[in-house]
C-alpha positions, 0 to 999 in steps of 0.5 A: 188883651191880657194886660191892656198896656196898649190898645191893639188899634195903636200897635204896629204890625211887629207889636201885633206879632209879638202880642200874638205869639205871647197870647198863643204861649199863654193859651198853651200854658193854660191848657197844660195847667188844665191837664195837670189839674191846676187850673180852675178858671177855664174861661180864661181860654175863651177869653185869650182865643178871642184876643188872639182873633182881634190881633189877627184881624188887626194884622190883616187890616195892617196888611191890606193897608200896606198892599193898598198903599 
């Protein structure tokens, strides 16, 4: 992810939710900057969206583990 502080495999569900919200905010900010003409590296948008997908996948795995337990 953006900061790679902690591997998403090691995150708790609450940390994943926080990370998801942060990534969504970053994508929003990048889109605003892009519309204003201040952002040049548009590849960051797709990278952030892939990170969002990774986090959502891990969240779904956590939910499945809880429901199967």
